VEXBADREN-599000 format. One record per residue (C-alpha): residue number from 1; residue in one letter; y, z, x. Coordinates in nm, 4 decimals. Layout:
BEGIN
+-----+------+----------+----------+----------+
! pos ! code !    north !       up !     east !
+-----+------+----------+----------+----------+
! NUM !    A !        Y !        Z !        X !
...
+-----+------+----------+----------+----------+
//
This chain:
BEGIN
+-----+------+----------+----------+----------+
! pos ! code !    north !       up !     east !
+-----+------+----------+----------+----------+
!   1 !    M !  -0.0162 !   0.0156 !   0.0457 !
!   2 !    K !   0.3229 !  -0.1133 !   0.1567 !
!   3 !    F !   0.6025 !   0.2248 !   0.1992 !
!   4 !    K !   0.8390 !   0.2092 !  -0.0502 !
!   5 !    W !   1.1816 !   0.4203 !   0.0950 !
!   6 !    P !   1.3196 !   0.6700 !  -0.1065 !
!   7 !    E !   1.6954 !   0.5673 !  -0.2451 !
!   8 !    E !   1.7947 !   0.8986 !  -0.0514 !
!   9 !    L !   1.6467 !   0.7661 !   0.2473 !
!  10 !    M !   1.7889 !   0.3993 !   0.2424 !
!  11 !    F !   2.0567 !   0.4544 !   0.4689 !
!  12 !    I !   1.7826 !   0.5240 !   0.7962 !
!  13 !    K !   1.6330 !   0.1861 !   0.6563 !
!  14 !    N !   1.9584 !  -0.0609 !   0.6049 !
!  15 !    G !   2.0847 !   0.1404 !   0.9300 !
!  16 !    R !   1.7956 !  -0.0673 !   1.1283 !
!  17 !    A !   1.7804 !  -0.3815 !   0.9033 !
!  18 !    E !   1.8934 !  -0.7133 !   1.0635 !
!  19 !    Q !   2.2769 !  -0.7560 !   0.9646 !
!  20 !    K !   2.4522 !  -1.0278 !   0.8392 !
!  21 !    K !   2.7067 !  -1.2179 !   1.0650 !
!  22 !    S !   2.9784 !  -1.4626 !   0.9775 !
!  23 !    T !   3.1544 !  -1.7294 !   1.1815 !
!  24 !    A !   3.4426 !  -1.8304 !   0.9733 !
!  25 !    S !   3.7703 !  -1.8562 !   1.1305 !
!  26 !    M !   4.0377 !  -1.5916 !   1.1041 !
!  27 !    I !   4.2856 !  -1.8067 !   1.2621 !
!  28 !    G !   4.6736 !  -1.7733 !   1.0938 !
!  29 !    K !   4.5869 !  -1.4161 !   0.8976 !
!  30 !    T !   4.6924 !  -1.0941 !   0.9571 !
!  31 !    C !   4.5460 !  -0.8130 !   1.0064 !
!  32 !    V !   4.6369 !  -0.4679 !   0.9503 !
!  33 !    V !   4.3953 !  -0.2041 !   1.1222 !
!  34 !    S !   4.4781 !   0.1683 !   1.1803 !
!  35 !    G !   4.3221 !   0.3430 !   1.4239 !
!  36 !    S !   4.2554 !   0.0752 !   1.6864 !
!  37 !    S !   4.3147 !   0.1650 !   2.0415 !
!  38 !    S !   3.9855 !   0.3245 !   2.0198 !
!  39 !    G !   3.6033 !   0.3165 !   1.8930 !
!  40 !    V !   3.5979 !   0.0940 !   1.5954 !
!  41 !    G !   3.9160 !   0.0294 !   1.5438 !
!  42 !    L !   3.9389 !  -0.1042 !   1.8020 !
!  43 !    V !   3.5891 !  -0.3240 !   1.8241 !
!  44 !    T !   3.7542 !  -0.4707 !   1.4941 !
!  45 !    I !   4.0753 !  -0.5551 !   1.6472 !
!  46 !    E !   3.8935 !  -0.7285 !   1.9468 !
!  47 !    R !   3.6889 !  -0.9437 !   1.7019 !
!  48 !    F !   3.9347 !  -1.0150 !   1.5083 !
!  49 !    A !   4.1513 !  -1.1219 !   1.7889 !
!  50 !    S !   3.8101 !  -1.3252 !   1.9527 !
!  51 !    F !   3.8436 !  -1.5610 !   1.6035 !
!  52 !    G !   4.1939 !  -1.5880 !   1.5595 !
!  53 !    A !   4.3425 !  -1.3287 !   1.4114 !
!  54 !    N !   4.7294 !  -1.1986 !   1.4666 !
!  55 !    I !   4.6770 !  -0.8169 !   1.5185 !
!  56 !    V !   4.8785 !  -0.5000 !   1.4160 !
!  57 !    M !   4.7832 !  -0.2066 !   1.6138 !
!  58 !    V !   4.8607 !   0.1030 !   1.4109 !
!  59 !    V !   4.8009 !   0.3806 !   1.6125 !
!  60 !    R !   4.9708 !   0.7259 !   1.7214 !
!  61 !    N !   4.9858 !   0.6726 !   2.1211 !
!  62 !    H !   5.1749 !   0.2860 !   2.1915 !
!  63 !    D !   5.0979 !   0.4455 !   2.5702 !
!  64 !    K !   4.7253 !   0.3992 !   2.5290 !
!  65 !    A !   4.7808 !   0.0959 !   2.2667 !
!  66 !    L !   4.9625 !  -0.1027 !   2.5058 !
!  67 !    P !   4.7291 !  -0.2214 !   2.8060 !
!  68 !    I !   4.5410 !  -0.2817 !   2.4948 !
!  69 !    K !   4.7519 !  -0.5001 !   2.3380 !
!  70 !    N !   4.8423 !  -0.7072 !   2.6773 !
!  71 !    E !   4.4653 !  -0.7432 !   2.7291 !
!  72 !    I !   4.3966 !  -0.9151 !   2.3601 !
!  73 !    E !   4.6927 !  -1.0902 !   2.3806 !
!  74 !    Q !   4.6047 !  -1.2602 !   2.7087 !
!  75 !    K !   4.2433 !  -1.3282 !   2.6594 !
!  76 !    Y !   4.2255 !  -1.4501 !   2.2823 !
!  77 !    Q !   4.6102 !  -1.6438 !   2.2859 !
!  78 !    V !   4.6837 !  -1.4205 !   1.9887 !
!  79 !    K !   4.9919 !  -1.1845 !   1.9272 !
!  80 !    V !   4.9493 !  -0.7928 !   1.8725 !
!  81 !    D !   5.1610 !  -0.5697 !   1.7688 !
!  82 !    I !   5.1881 !  -0.1774 !   1.8055 !
!  83 !    V !   5.2985 !   0.0184 !   1.4719 !
!  84 !    I !   5.3210 !   0.3957 !   1.5179 !
!  85 !    A !   5.1646 !   0.6409 !   1.2521 !
!  86 !    D !   5.0455 !   0.9469 !   1.2988 !
!  87 !    F !   4.7326 !   1.0160 !   0.9534 !
!  88 !    S !   4.8152 !   1.3912 !   0.9992 !
!  89 !    D !   5.1942 !   1.3329 !   0.9064 !
!  90 !    L !   5.2303 !   1.1573 !   0.5401 !
!  91 !    D !   5.6094 !   1.1277 !   0.6180 !
!  92 !    S !   5.5278 !   0.9487 !   0.9809 !
!  93 !    V !   5.2717 !   0.7397 !   0.7350 !
!  94 !    R !   5.5585 !   0.6133 !   0.5104 !
!  95 !    K !   5.7942 !   0.4686 !   0.8072 !
!  96 !    A !   5.5163 !   0.2933 !   0.9514 !
!  97 !    D !   5.4780 !   0.1212 !   0.5502 !
!  98 !    A !   5.8196 !   0.0834 !   0.5529 !
!  99 !    H !   5.7846 !  -0.0467 !   0.9691 !
! 100 !    I !   5.5278 !  -0.3002 !   0.8541 !
! 101 !    L !   5.6696 !  -0.4261 !   0.5083 !
! 102 !    D !   5.9839 !  -0.5206 !   0.7006 !
! 103 !    A !   5.8069 !  -0.6911 !   0.9500 !
! 104 !    Y !   5.5329 !  -0.8698 !   0.8074 !
! 105 !    P !   5.5672 !  -1.1095 !   0.5014 !
! 106 !    K !   5.1894 !  -1.1047 !   0.4418 !
! 107 !    I !   4.8522 !  -0.9166 !   0.5339 !
! 108 !    D !   4.5209 !  -1.0749 !   0.4683 !
! 109 !    I !   4.2782 !  -0.8113 !   0.6163 !
! 110 !    L !   4.3607 !  -0.3783 !   0.6066 !
! 111 !    V !   4.1038 !  -0.2439 !   0.7767 !
! 112 !    N !   4.1564 !   0.1705 !   0.7524 !
! 113 !    S !   3.9419 !   0.2669 !   1.0529 !
! 114 !    A !   4.1538 !   0.6471 !   1.1668 !
! 115 !    G !   3.9773 !   0.9413 !   1.1093 !
! 116 !    I !   3.8902 !   1.2294 !   1.2889 !
! 117 !    Y !   3.6273 !   1.5162 !   1.2842 !
! 118 !    S !   3.7365 !   1.9069 !   1.2553 !
! 119 !    T !   3.4682 !   2.2020 !   1.3574 !
! 120 !    K !   3.7519 !   2.4584 !   1.2641 !
! 121 !    K !   3.9616 !   2.4365 !   0.8925 !
! 122 !    T !   4.3155 !   2.3198 !   1.0541 !
! 123 !    F !   4.6038 !   2.2389 !   0.8278 !
! 124 !    N !   4.9492 !   1.9848 !   0.8470 !
! 125 !    K !   5.2909 !   2.0959 !   0.7506 !
! 126 !    E !   5.2538 !   2.0473 !   0.4269 !
! 127 !    G !   4.9538 !   2.2678 !   0.3933 !
! 128 !    V !   4.6770 !   2.0183 !   0.3511 !
! 129 !    E !   4.3441 !   2.0543 !   0.5070 !
! 130 !    M !   4.4063 !   1.8325 !   0.8449 !
! 131 !    V !   4.0419 !   1.6289 !   0.8132 !
! 132 !    F !   4.1183 !   1.5435 !   0.4128 !
! 133 !    C !   4.4672 !   1.4268 !   0.5205 !
! 134 !    V !   4.3302 !   1.2080 !   0.8327 !
! 135 !    N !   4.0557 !   1.0893 !   0.6417 !
! 136 !    H !   4.1446 !   1.0429 !   0.2809 !
! 137 !    L !   4.4991 !   1.1230 !   0.1739 !
! 138 !    A !   4.6932 !   0.9239 !   0.4522 !
! 139 !    S !   4.5134 !   0.5929 !   0.4201 !
! 140 !    F !   4.4910 !   0.6166 !   0.0542 !
! 141 !    L !   4.8774 !   0.6194 !   0.0701 !
! 142 !    F !   4.8843 !   0.3375 !   0.3172 !
! 143 !    T !   4.6802 !   0.1542 !   0.1662 !
! 144 !    M !   4.9062 !   0.1673 !  -0.1918 !
! 145 !    L !   5.2395 !   0.1404 !   0.0257 !
! 146 !    L !   5.0663 !  -0.2003 !   0.1361 !
! 147 !    L !   4.9548 !  -0.3186 !  -0.2035 !
! 148 !    D !   5.2361 !  -0.5498 !  -0.3348 !
! 149 !    R !   5.2115 !  -0.7313 !   0.0186 !
! 150 !    I !   4.8618 !  -0.7306 !   0.0319 !
! 151 !    K !   4.8148 !  -0.8849 !  -0.3367 !
! 152 !    E !   5.0717 !  -1.1205 !  -0.2268 !
! 153 !    S !   4.8462 !  -1.2289 !   0.0105 !
! 154 !    A !   4.5365 !  -1.3090 !  -0.2190 !
! 155 !    P !   4.2970 !  -1.3739 !  -0.1210 !
! 156 !    S !   4.2852 !  -1.0784 !   0.1246 !
! 157 !    R !   4.1062 !  -0.8048 !   0.1333 !
! 158 !    I !   4.1253 !  -0.3816 !   0.2555 !
! 159 !    I !   3.8391 !  -0.2514 !   0.4279 !
! 160 !    Q !   3.7594 !   0.1423 !   0.4100 !
! 161 !    V !   3.5493 !   0.2485 !   0.6997 !
! 162 !    N !   3.3654 !   0.5137 !   0.5798 !
! 163 !    S !   3.0578 !   0.7000 !   0.6468 !
! 164 !    E !   2.6870 !   0.7689 !   0.6033 !
! 165 !    G !   2.8404 !   1.1515 !   0.6299 !
! 166 !    H !   2.9836 !   1.1005 !   0.2981 !
! 167 !    R !   2.6143 !   1.2988 !   0.2269 !
! 168 !    F !   2.7138 !   1.6241 !   0.3983 !
! 169 !    A !   2.9256 !   1.7385 !   0.0722 !
! 170 !    N !   3.1486 !   1.6257 !  -0.2089 !
! 171 !    V !   3.4682 !   1.6450 !  -0.2665 !
! 172 !    K !   3.6016 !   1.9717 !  -0.5020 !
! 173 !    V !   3.8998 !   1.8311 !  -0.7026 !
! 174 !    K !   3.9532 !   2.2559 !  -0.8163 !
! 175 !    D !   3.9864 !   2.2840 !  -0.4000 !
! 176 !    P !   4.0487 !   2.0370 !  -0.1221 !
! 177 !    N !   4.2202 !   2.2355 !   0.0773 !
! 178 !    W !   3.9187 !   2.4718 !   0.1102 !
! 179 !    K !   4.0712 !   2.7952 !   0.0448 !
! 180 !    R !   3.7985 !   2.9277 !  -0.2260 !
! 181 !    R !   3.4877 !   2.8050 !  -0.0359 !
! 182 !    I !   3.3335 !   2.8116 !   0.3421 !
! 183 !    Y !   3.4286 !   2.5753 !   0.5704 !
! 184 !    T !   3.2276 !   2.3898 !   0.7797 !
! 185 !    G !   3.2718 !   2.0724 !   0.9945 !
! 186 !    L !   2.9926 !   1.8148 !   0.7771 !
! 187 !    R !   3.1077 !   1.9450 !   0.5092 !
! 188 !    S !   3.4792 !   1.8691 !   0.5016 !
! 189 !    Y !   3.3966 !   1.5646 !   0.6906 !
! 190 !    G !   3.1745 !   1.4829 !   0.3776 !
! 191 !    A !   3.4138 !   1.5862 !   0.0795 !
! 192 !    S !   3.6696 !   1.3435 !   0.2364 !
! 193 !    K !   3.4460 !   1.0708 !   0.2786 !
! 194 !    S !   3.2803 !   1.1064 !  -0.0837 !
! 195 !    A !   3.6450 !   1.0889 !  -0.2095 !
! 196 !    Q !   3.7107 !   0.8144 !  -0.0433 !
! 197 !    L !   3.4247 !   0.6318 !  -0.2207 !
! 198 !    Y !   3.5672 !   0.7528 !  -0.5439 !
! 199 !    V !   3.9150 !   0.6068 !  -0.4858 !
! 200 !    V !   3.7823 !   0.2357 !  -0.3357 !
! 201 !    R !   3.5949 !   0.2179 !  -0.6830 !
! 202 !    E !   3.8248 !   0.3267 !  -0.9073 !
! 203 !    L !   4.0838 !   0.0807 !  -0.7004 !
! 204 !    A !   3.8294 !  -0.1409 !  -0.7381 !
! 205 !    E !   3.8781 !  -0.1585 !  -1.0642 !
! 206 !    R !   4.2402 !  -0.1945 !  -1.1046 !
! 207 !    L !   4.2294 !  -0.4634 !  -0.8245 !
! 208 !    K !   4.0258 !  -0.6965 !  -1.0600 !
! 209 !    G !   4.2123 !  -1.0548 !  -1.1066 !
! 210 !    T !   4.4530 !  -1.0079 !  -0.8677 !
! 211 !    G !   4.2383 !  -1.1541 !  -0.5702 !
! 212 !    V !   4.2138 !  -0.8160 !  -0.3745 !
! 213 !    T !   3.9168 !  -0.7015 !  -0.2917 !
! 214 !    I !   3.8361 !  -0.3595 !  -0.1708 !
! 215 !    N !   3.5569 !  -0.2055 !  -0.0180 !
! 216 !    A !   3.3797 !   0.0828 !   0.1749 !
! 217 !    M !   3.1667 !   0.0633 !   0.4752 !
! 218 !    H !   2.9764 !   0.2415 !   0.7360 !
! 219 !    P !   3.0466 !   0.1461 !   1.0561 !
! 220 !    G !   2.6766 !   0.2225 !   1.2214 !
! 221 !    A !   2.5224 !   0.5154 !   1.3698 !
! 222 !    V !   2.7549 !   0.3711 !   1.7395 !
! 223 !    K !   2.9846 !   0.5504 !   1.9978 !
! 224 !    T !   3.3184 !   0.6636 !   1.9431 !
! 225 !    N !   3.5321 !   0.9058 !   2.0582 !
! 226 !    I !   3.5650 !   1.1177 !   1.6419 !
! 227 !    G !   3.5702 !   1.4588 !   1.7108 !
! 228 !    N !   3.7671 !   1.4959 !   2.0393 !
! 229 !    N !   4.0335 !   1.7230 !   1.8985 !
! 230 !    N !   3.7175 !   2.0156 !   1.9250 !
! 231 !    G !   3.6966 !   2.2173 !   2.1712 !
! 232 !    W !   3.5087 !   2.1750 !   2.5648 !
! 233 !    L !   3.2044 !   2.2897 !   2.4175 !
! 234 !    Y !   3.1970 !   2.0190 !   2.1396 !
! 235 !    R !   3.3167 !   1.7650 !   2.3297 !
! 236 !    W !   3.0563 !   1.8337 !   2.6352 !
! 237 !    Y !   2.7994 !   1.7916 !   2.3832 !
! 238 !    L !   2.8860 !   1.4957 !   2.2041 !
! 239 !    H !   2.9850 !   1.3093 !   2.5461 !
! 240 !    H !   2.6530 !   1.4040 !   2.7345 !
! 241 !    V !   2.3949 !   1.4532 !   2.4368 !
! 242 !    T !   2.4893 !   1.3178 !   2.1276 !
! 243 !    W !   2.6467 !   0.9457 !   2.2627 !
! 244 !    H !   2.2510 !   0.8728 !   2.4235 !
! 245 !    F !   2.1617 !   0.8622 !   2.0884 !
! 246 !    L !   2.4175 !   0.6032 !   1.9519 !
! 247 !    K !   2.5124 !   0.2447 !   2.0152 !
! 248 !    D !   2.7579 !   0.0406 !   2.1613 !
! 249 !    P !   3.0795 !  -0.0437 !   1.8578 !
! 250 !    S !   3.0105 !  -0.3853 !   1.9155 !
! 251 !    I !   2.7838 !  -0.3900 !   1.5807 !
! 252 !    S !   3.0814 !  -0.2248 !   1.4066 !
! 253 !    G !   3.2742 !  -0.5341 !   1.4858 !
! 254 !    D !   3.0118 !  -0.8158 !   1.3962 !
! 255 !    A !   2.9891 !  -0.5796 !   1.0801 !
! 256 !    M !   3.3907 !  -0.5834 !   1.0234 !
! 257 !    H !   3.4341 !  -0.9314 !   1.0564 !
! 258 !    Y !   3.1698 !  -1.0216 !   0.8114 !
! 259 !    L !   3.3093 !  -0.8203 !   0.5190 !
! 260 !    A !   3.6170 !  -0.9133 !   0.5887 !
! 261 !    T !   3.5507 !  -1.3493 !   0.5946 !
! 262 !    S !   3.2249 !  -1.4185 !   0.4544 !
! 263 !    E !   3.2220 !  -1.6014 !   0.1279 !
! 264 !    E !   2.9589 !  -1.4143 !  -0.0151 !
! 265 !    L !   3.2024 !  -1.1182 !  -0.0663 !
! 266 !    D !   3.4694 !  -1.3427 !  -0.2314 !
! 267 !    E !   3.4222 !  -1.1709 !  -0.5716 !
! 268 !    V !   3.2589 !  -0.8322 !  -0.4144 !
! 269 !    S !   3.4581 !  -0.5383 !  -0.4386 !
! 270 !    G !   3.4158 !  -0.1148 !  -0.5164 !
! 271 !    K !   3.0711 !  -0.1462 !  -0.2952 !
! 272 !    F !   2.9699 !   0.0354 !  -0.0099 !
! 273 !    F !   2.7909 !  -0.0925 !   0.2450 !
! 274 !    N !   2.5982 !   0.0388 !   0.5597 !
! 275 !    L !   2.7124 !  -0.2181 !   0.8537 !
! 276 !    T !   2.6733 !  -0.5203 !   0.6382 !
! 277 !    I !   2.4132 !  -0.4529 !   0.3635 !
! 278 !    L !   2.4055 !  -0.3195 !   0.0542 !
! 279 !    E !   2.3960 !   0.0331 !  -0.0117 !
! 280 !    T !   2.3868 !   0.3154 !  -0.2895 !
! 281 !    P !   2.6194 !   0.6124 !  -0.1934 !
! 282 !    A !   2.4670 !   0.9305 !  -0.2359 !
! 283 !    R !   2.4273 !   1.0853 !  -0.6104 !
! 284 !    H !   2.7168 !   1.3208 !  -0.5914 !
! 285 !    A !   2.9834 !   1.0753 !  -0.4308 !
! 286 !    N !   2.8448 !   0.8413 !  -0.7158 !
! 287 !    K !   2.9422 !   0.9930 !  -1.0584 !
! 288 !    P !   3.1209 !   0.7834 !  -1.3138 !
! 289 !    E !   3.3219 !   1.0974 !  -1.4879 !
! 290 !    M !   3.4513 !   1.2148 !  -1.0921 !
! 291 !    Q !   3.6137 !   0.8607 !  -1.0417 !
! 292 !    K !   3.9110 !   0.9374 !  -1.2329 !
! 293 !    P !   3.9402 !   1.3095 !  -1.1465 !
! 294 !    V !   3.9899 !   1.2305 !  -0.8299 !
! 295 !    W !   4.2085 !   0.9167 !  -0.8342 !
! 296 !    D !   4.4485 !   1.2156 !  -1.0101 !
! 297 !    L !   4.4132 !   1.4621 !  -0.7490 !
! 298 !    T !   4.4943 !   1.1776 !  -0.4613 !
! 299 !    L !   4.7548 !   1.0590 !  -0.6385 !
! 300 !    Q !   4.8922 !   1.3741 !  -0.7189 !
! 301 !    M !   4.8470 !   1.5502 !  -0.3441 !
! 302 !    V !   5.0253 !   1.2274 !  -0.1992 !
! 303 !    G !   5.3130 !   1.2652 !  -0.3903 !
! 304 !    L !   5.3098 !   0.9011 !  -0.5693 !
! 305 !    N !   5.4309 !   0.8172 !  -0.9227 !
! 306 !    E !   5.4074 !   0.4475 !  -0.9236 !
! 307 !    V !   5.0827 !   0.2814 !  -0.9577 !
! 308 !    I !   4.8717 !  -0.0340 !  -1.0242 !
! 309 !    K !   4.7668 !  -0.0197 !  -1.3949 !
+-----+------+----------+----------+----------+
//
């Protein structure tokens, strides 16, 4: 009898599966990518540029991004710009969005790749738990403030870098800042990623008929620097133990190019992909009755009053 994977473990099979690829050109495309000076964001802009796309790097550190910009421009003969944004600070996100809207008449692809993992509970200046802010609220606000320009540029695509880590915990609408629950790094990270999935699906429904799609993707079990904000012991373990079991991030770049360009996905929206394989999220992150409450909470926490209907 052929072994059948339980639904809860399909992510293991999908991660091992042969992945799809695209050969589509991106010449003339303008691609905005947050968190693009390292990890998944970096391999994404390298992959996009290799197919002719012009890149807007949204990063915290200009000095770190500058040699990357110069190398990609020289290697691929495309335009690469740098925009500064700290996703722990929503005011910084708003300023970055204002600059992008002023500078770029079209946005063909938006990739939200910025993210953190924290073993300790910390808060930003507004008192919002940091992981929830960076991973979920900031990427949502960043997307929503650019949305009209993305719609004007249709057909266009939004890709949210999510994670199989969403399986660690669900978002709690009544306690997003972990004031009444025991905090752990895994649970906090899982909650932020589960919230992302709910908002991706809700936004996909609201974007029907606009020519804009939005999907979430797990970028694979790859080596990144997420978590480098934690203590020396965590960093040592990440680089000397965990990394030995992870793959080169180039697989993420290949998957991102497929999700950004494949004609197979022209009408696909509101889905979760394990690299390029369509996958069902964890049950706790896939409850229809949770979708609107998480959306409303997110709007309230980022201070948005006007939204698409």
